[in-house]
C-alpha positions in Angstrom: 0.0 0.0 0.0 1.3 3.4 -0.9 1.9 5.9 1.8 -0.6 8.3 0.2 -3.2 5.6 0.5 -2.7 5.6 4.3 -3.3 9.3 4.2 -6.4 8.9 2.1 -7.9 6.2 4.3 -7.2 8.4 7.3 -8.8 11.4 5.7 -11.9 9.3 4.8 -12.0 8.0 8.4 -11.9 11.6 9.7 -14.6 12.8 7.2 -17.0 9.9 7.6 -16.8 9.8 11.4 -17.1 13.6 11.6 -20.4 13.3 9.6 -21.5 10.5 11.8 -20.7 12.7 14.9 -22.7 15.5 13.4 -25.7 13.2 12.8 -25.5 11.9 16.4 -25.2 15.5 17.7 -28.3 16.4 15.7 -30.2 13.5 17.2 -29.2 14.6 20.7 -30.2 18.2 20.1 -33.6 17.2 18.8 -34.4 14.6 21.5 -37.4 16.6 22.6 -38.4 18.0 19.2 -42.0 16.9 18.4 -42.2 14.7 15.3 -38.4 14.3 15.0 -37.2 11.0 13.6 -33.7 10.0 14.6 -31.1 9.8 11.9 -28.4 7.2 11.2 -25.3 7.7 9.1 -24.9 4.7 6.8 -21.2 4.1 6.7 -19.9 1.7 4.0 -16.5 0.5 2.7 -15.0 2.5 0.0 -12.7 0.2 -2.0 -9.5 1.8 -3.3 -8.2 1.1 -6.7 -5.1 -1.0 -5.8 -2.8 -1.9 -8.7 -2.1 -5.6 -9.5 -5.3 -6.7 -7.7 -3.8 -6.4 -4.2 -6.5 -5.5 -1.7 -4.3 -4.3 1.2 -6.8 -1.9 2.7 -9.9 0.2 2.0 -11.4 3.5 3.0 -14.8 4.4 4.3 -17.5 6.9 3.5 -20.9 7.9 4.6 -23.2 6.8 1.7 -26.2 8.5 3.1 -28.0 9.7 6.2 -31.3 7.9 6.7 -34.3 8.3 8.9 -35.1 5.4 11.2 -38.7 5.2 10.0 -41.3 2.4 10.2 -43.8 2.9 7.5 -46.2 0.3 8.8 -46.4 1.8 12.3 -46.9 5.3 10.7 -49.8 3.9 8.7 -51.3 2.4 11.8 -51.0 5.7 13.7 -52.7 7.5 10.9 -55.6 5.0 10.7 -56.1 5.1 14.5 -55.7 8.9 14.6 -58.7 9.1 12.2 -60.8 7.1 14.7 -59.4 9.1 17.6 -60.4 12.4 16.0 -63.9 11.1 15.3 -64.6 9.7 18.8 -63.0 12.8 20.4 -65.3 15.1 18.4 -68.3 12.9 19.2 -67.5 12.7 22.9 -66.9 16.4 23.4 -69.9 17.6 21.5 -72.3 14.9 22.9 -71.3 16.0 26.4 -72.4 19.5 25.6 -75.6 18.3 24.0 -76.4 16.0 26.9 -76.0 18.9 29.5 -78.2 21.3 27.6 -80.9 18.7 26.6 -81.1 17.3 30.1 -81.6 20.7 31.5 -84.3 21.6 29.0 -86.0 18.3 29.2 -86.2 18.5 33.0 -87.7 21.9 32.6 -90.3 20.7 30.0 -91.2 17.7 32.2 -91.9 20.1 35.1 -94.0 22.3 32.8 -95.9 19.3 31.5 -96.7 18.2 35.1 -97.8 21.8 36.0 -100.0 22.2 32.9 -101.9 19.0 33.3 -101.9 19.4 37.1 -103.5 22.9 36.8 -106.1 21.4 34.5 -107.0 18.9 37.2 -107.3 21.7 39.7 -109.5 23.7 37.3 -111.8 20.6 36.8 -112.5 20.8 40.6 -113.7 24.4 40.4 -114.4 25.1 36.7 -116.2 28.4 37.4 -113.1 30.0 39.1 -111.6 32.6 36.8 -108.3 32.6 38.6 -107.8 28.9 37.9 -108.5 29.5 34.2 -105.9 32.2 34.2 -103.4 29.7 35.8 -104.1 27.2 33.1 -103.6 29.9 30.4 -100.2 30.8 32.0 -99.1 27.2 32.4 -100.0 26.5 28.8 -98.0 29.5 27.7 -95.0 28.3 29.9 -95.2 24.8 28.4 -95.2 25.9 24.8 -92.4 28.4 25.6 -90.4 25.6 27.3 -90.7 23.3 24.3 -89.7 26.1 21.9 -86.8 27.0 24.1 -85.6 23.4 24.0 -85.9 23.4 20.3 -84.0 26.6 20.0 -81.2 25.3 22.2 -80.9 22.1 20.1 -81.0 24.1 16.9 -78.4 26.5 18.2 -76.1 23.6 19.0 -76.6 22.2 15.5 -75.7 25.6 14.0 -72.7 25.8 16.3 -71.5 22.4 14.9 -71.9 23.7 11.4 -69.7 26.7 12.2 -67.2 24.3 13.6 -67.4 22.1 10.5 -66.7 25.2 8.4 -63.7 26.0 10.5 -62.4 22.4 10.2 -62.8 22.5 6.5 -60.7 25.6 6.3 -58.0 23.9 8.5 -58.0 20.8 6.3 -57.5 23.0 3.2 -54.5 24.7 4.8 -53.0 21.3 5.8 -53.5 19.7 2.4 -52.0 22.7 0.6 -48.9 22.4 2.8 -48.8 18.7 2.1 -48.8 19.3 -1.6 -46.0 21.9 -1.2 -44.0 19.4 0.8 -44.5 16.8 -1.9 -43.0 19.2 -4.4 -40.1 20.3 -2.2 -39.2 16.7 -1.3 -39.2 15.6 -5.0 -37.1 18.6 -6.0 -34.7 18.0 -3.1 -34.3 14.3 -3.9 -33.5 15.2 -7.5 -30.7 17.5 -6.4 -29.6 14.9 -3.7 -30.3 17.5 -1.1 -31.2 16.6 2.5 -35.0 16.3 2.7 -35.2 14.4 6.0 -36.7 17.5 7.9 -39.3 17.8 5.1 -40.2 14.2 5.4 -40.5 14.5 9.2 -42.9 17.5 8.7 -44.9 15.6 6.1 -45.4 12.6 8.5 -46.5 15.0 11.3 -48.8 16.7 8.8 -50.4 13.4 7.8 -51.2 12.7 11.5 -52.7 16.2 11.8 -54.9 15.7 8.8 -55.9 12.2 10.0 -57.4 13.8 13.2 -59.5 16.1 11.0 -60.8 13.8 8.2 -60.7 10.1 7.2 -58.7 9.3 4.0 -56.7 6.7 2.2 -53.1 7.2 1.0 -50.8 6.0 -1.7 -47.1 6.5 -2.1 -45.7 6.4 -5.7 -42.2 5.5 -6.9 -41.1 9.1 -6.5 -42.1 9.2 -2.8 -45.1 11.4 -3.5 -48.0 10.9 -1.2 -51.5 11.0 -2.6 -54.6 11.5 -0.4 -58.1 10.3 -1.3 -61.2 11.1 0.7 -64.8 10.3 -0.1 -63.7 8.7 -3.4 -62.1 11.9 -4.5 -58.5 13.0 -4.7 -57.6 15.5 -2.1 -53.9 15.7 -2.7 -51.9 14.3 -5.7 -48.3 15.2 -6.0 -47.9 19.0 -5.7 -51.6 19.6 -6.4 -54.4 19.8 -3.8 -58.2 20.1 -4.2 -59.9 22.3 -1.7 -63.0 21.3 0.3 -65.9 23.7 0.7 -69.3 23.6 2.5 -72.8 24.4 1.2 -76.1 24.5 3.0 -78.5 22.1 1.3 -81.9 20.6 1.7 -82.8 17.9 4.1 -81.5 14.4 3.2 -82.0 11.3 5.3 -81.0 12.2 8.8 -79.5 15.5 7.8 -81.9 18.4 8.6 -82.8 21.2 6.3 -80.2 23.9 6.0 -77.4 21.8 7.4 -73.9 21.9 5.8 -72.8 19.4 3.2 -69.1 19.0 2.3 -68.0 19.3 -1.3 -64.6 18.9 -3.0 -63.5 21.1 -5.9 -62.9 18.7 -8.9 -61.9 20.3 -12.2 -63.7 23.5 -11.4 -66.9 21.7 -10.2 -68.1 20.7 -6.8 -68.7 17.0 -5.9 -70.5 16.2 -2.7 -68.6 13.8 -0.4 -70.5 14.2 2.9 -71.5 10.5 3.0 -67.8 9.5 2.5 -66.6 11.5 5.6 -67.2 9.0 8.3 -64.3 9.7 10.7 -62.0 12.3 12.0 -63.1 15.5 13.5 -65.4 16.4 10.6 -67.0 12.9 10.6 -67.5 13.1 14.3 -69.2 16.5 14.3 -71.5 15.5 11.4 -72.4 12.3 13.3 -73.5 14.3 16.3 -75.4 16.7 14.2 -77.2 14.2 11.9 -77.6 11.2 14.1 -78.1 12.8 17.6 -79.3 16.4 17.4 -81.5 16.0 14.3 -83.3 12.9 15.7 -83.6 14.7 19.1 -85.3 17.6 17.3 -87.5 15.2 15.4 -88.4 13.5 18.7 -89.3 16.8 20.3 -91.4 17.7 17.3 -93.4 14.5 17.7 -94.0 15.3 21.4 -95.2 18.8 20.6 -97.3 17.5 17.7 -98.9 14.9 20.0 -99.7 17.3 22.8 -101.1 20.0 20.5 -103.3 17.5 18.5 -104.6 15.5 21.5 -105.4 18.6 23.5 -107.0 20.4 20.5 -109.1 17.4 19.6 -110.7 17.2 23.1 -110.8 21.0 23.6 -112.8 21.5 20.4 -115.6 19.3 21.9 -116.1 21.7 24.8 -117.4 25.3 25.1 -115.9 28.4 26.5 -117.7 30.7 28.9 -119.3 32.4 26.0 -120.9 29.1 24.9 -118.7 28.8 21.7 -117.2 25.4 20.9 -114.8 24.2 18.2 -111.9 26.2 19.5 -108.3 24.9 19.5 -106.3 25.3 22.7 -102.9 25.2 20.8 -102.1 26.4 17.3 -102.8 24.0 14.5 -99.8 21.7 13.8 -100.6 20.8 10.2 -100.4 17.4 8.5 -97.0 16.3 9.9 -94.8 16.8 12.9 -91.9 18.5 11.2 -91.3 21.8 12.8 -94.0 21.3 15.4 -91.7 22.2 18.4 -90.9 25.5 16.7 -94.6 26.3 16.0 -95.9 25.1 19.4 -97.9 27.9 21.0 -101.3 28.8 22.4 -104.0 29.5 20.0 -104.7 33.2 19.6 -108.2 32.9 21.0 -106.8 31.3 24.2 -104.1 34.0 24.4 -106.7 36.7 24.1 -108.9 35.5 26.9 -108.8 32.7 29.4 -112.6 32.7 29.3 -112.3 30.9 26.0 -110.8 27.8 27.7 -113.2 24.9 27.4 -113.6 23.1 30.8 -116.8 21.3 30.2 -119.2 20.3 27.4 -121.3 23.3 28.3 -119.5 26.5 29.1 -122.4 27.9 31.1 -123.2 24.8 33.1 -121.8 25.1 36.7 -119.6 22.1 37.6 -119.2 21.0 34.0 -115.6 19.7 33.9 -115.5 16.7 31.4 -113.2 18.5 29.0 -110.6 19.5 31.6 -110.5 15.9 33.0 -110.2 14.3 29.6 -107.3 16.7 28.7 -105.6 16.1 32.0 -105.7 12.3 31.4 -103.6 12.8 28.2 -100.5 13.1 30.4 -100.8 9.4 31.5 -101.8 7.9 28.2 -99.2 5.9 26.3 -99.9 7.6 23.0 -96.4 8.3 21.8 -94.9 5.5 19.7 -91.1 5.4 19.8 -88.7 3.1 18.0 -85.4 2.5 19.7 -82.8 -0.2 19.3 -85.1 -2.3 17.1 -88.0 -2.2 19.6 -91.3 -0.3 19.3 -92.9 1.0 22.5 -95.7 3.4 23.4 -94.7 6.1 25.9 -96.5 8.8 27.9 -95.3 12.3 27.4 -92.9 12.3 30.3 -91.6 8.8 29.4 -91.0 10.0 25.9 -89.0 13.0 27.1 -87.0 10.6 29.4 -86.4 8.3 26.4 -85.0 11.3 24.4 -82.5 12.1 27.1 -81.8 8.5 27.7 -80.7 7.9 24.1 -78.4 10.9 24.2 -77.0 9.7 27.5 -76.3 6.2 26.2 -74.6 7.6 23.1 -72.5 10.0 25.2 -71.4 7.2 27.6 -70.5 4.9 24.7 -68.4 7.5 22.9 -66.8 8.5 26.2 -65.7 4.9 26.7 -64.6 4.7 23.1 -62.5 7.9 23.5 -60.7 6.4 26.5 -60.0 3.2 24.6 -58.9 5.0 21.4 -56.5 7.3 23.4 -54.9 4.2 24.8 -54.5 2.7 21.3 -53.0 5.8 19.8 -50.7 6.3 22.8 -49.5 2.7 22.6 -48.7 3.1 19.0 -47.0 6.4 19.6 -44.9 4.8 22.3 -43.9 2.0 20.0 -43.0 4.5 17.3 -40.9 6.4 19.7 -39.1 3.2 20.7 -38.1 2.8 17.1 -37.9 6.3 15.7 -37.3 8.4 18.8 -33.9 9.4 20.2 -32.4 7.3 23.0 -29.8 9.6 24.7 -27.9 6.7 26.2 -27.6 5.0 22.8 -26.5 8.3 21.2 -23.9 8.8 23.9 -22.4 5.4 23.2 -22.4 6.2 19.4 -20.7 9.5 20.0 -17.9 7.8 22.0 -17.5 5.2 19.3 -17.3 7.7 16.5 -15.0 10.0 18.5 -12.7 7.1 19.1 -12.5 6.2 15.4 -12.1 9.8 14.5 -9.1 10.1 16.9 -7.6 6.8 15.5 -8.0 8.1 11.9 -6.2 11.2 12.9 -3.4 9.1 14.3 -3.3 7.1 11.1 -2.8 10.2 9.1 -0.1 11.3 11.5 1.7 8.0 10.9 1.3 8.4 7.2 2.7 11.8 7.4 5.7 10.6 9.3 6.3 7.8 6.8 6.0 10.2 4.0 8.5 12.6 5.6 10.9 9.6 6.3 10.7 8.6 2.6 11.5 12.1 1.5 14.4 12.4 3.9 15.9 9.1 2.6 15.6 10.4 -1.0 17.4 13.5 -0.1 
């Protein structure tokens, strides 16, 4: 081996181990950096061209610096993050819905008890004007309580729509950044630049998007990530298609005026609402369409039932002026949709409590048949309810309790699911960290190892230099 080969091997040892030390130092510095994936310098033998086929020694070089990255675990984390984002949005919003609905339902239950209780008191003394006034007031309070509950449920639905709009905007920002990263990574790879930081950011970005919306991914031969959601391409290469929301008509469990999600596709919008089943967006739409809208529909049926049953009996009686055929509540129409919003006293009852029919004859003292029949409505199982595959008939109060019970069951189930999903994601993240995260003890050992070889390489160069100087002195 020529003396200059010793110098070259020593130089390569210095260079490669310096690069390895830099990589290790970078790992240590980023030990607490979120989303950082540890690096490893891939050191390989660099064969020297030795004449006459003699292989007396070889150098070394850092072929590349690679990320310690497990693609399978990353995919699992993304998949489970979608589920976590969905159950988190469901649990948080269902908790809010349960609190408000429980408060309002308790209030309506008390108002139902008071209204029918006041009618029973009126039936005992039908000629007492003060008791008629009390029934008028309790009827007003009952209709107001139902409308207030409807307003609160509708308000939460609108709040969810605002949150959905905000999430759509956030998803668009994240997908645009993902498309930009795809472009920069491809350009960096083409120039053999270091793109490891960009790949770290892209992985973190994918996890962020997963918590917002469910999707499928594909990685092509160039390392470009494509994202598909609802059967439509969200990101492909350096191009991204934005989502947008539009208020549309009722469809299935989706109420009128609720937001639908569309994706811009070649200048046109394609609805993908049904394809968004997980992530924060899917969770919020689930609460809106499968919890709040059915609750509003349930409340509509209760208001429709009370109004129609009371009106049907009240029309048979006479007010104090001897007039019959009056409704106690406003007409509800042919179906229950919107009944809770329209639920109110009839104008004739609002104008005068004397128009309340207590008996079949308004001028007959002690006539109380109508008030007793209306009061009995409270205990009649006249409300049909379908729940979990069963069909039951409930009283008004039982039906209100059923409404709250369903929300409570859903809230408890999603709360349990959230706890489970948190554990799943945390376990996967811990496993990812065990593979991709920085172990300071391991890095300290590597640093000592590289430093030792670095020092030995320097000594090899020193020896080579001394040999070279000796040869030159002999020549002289």
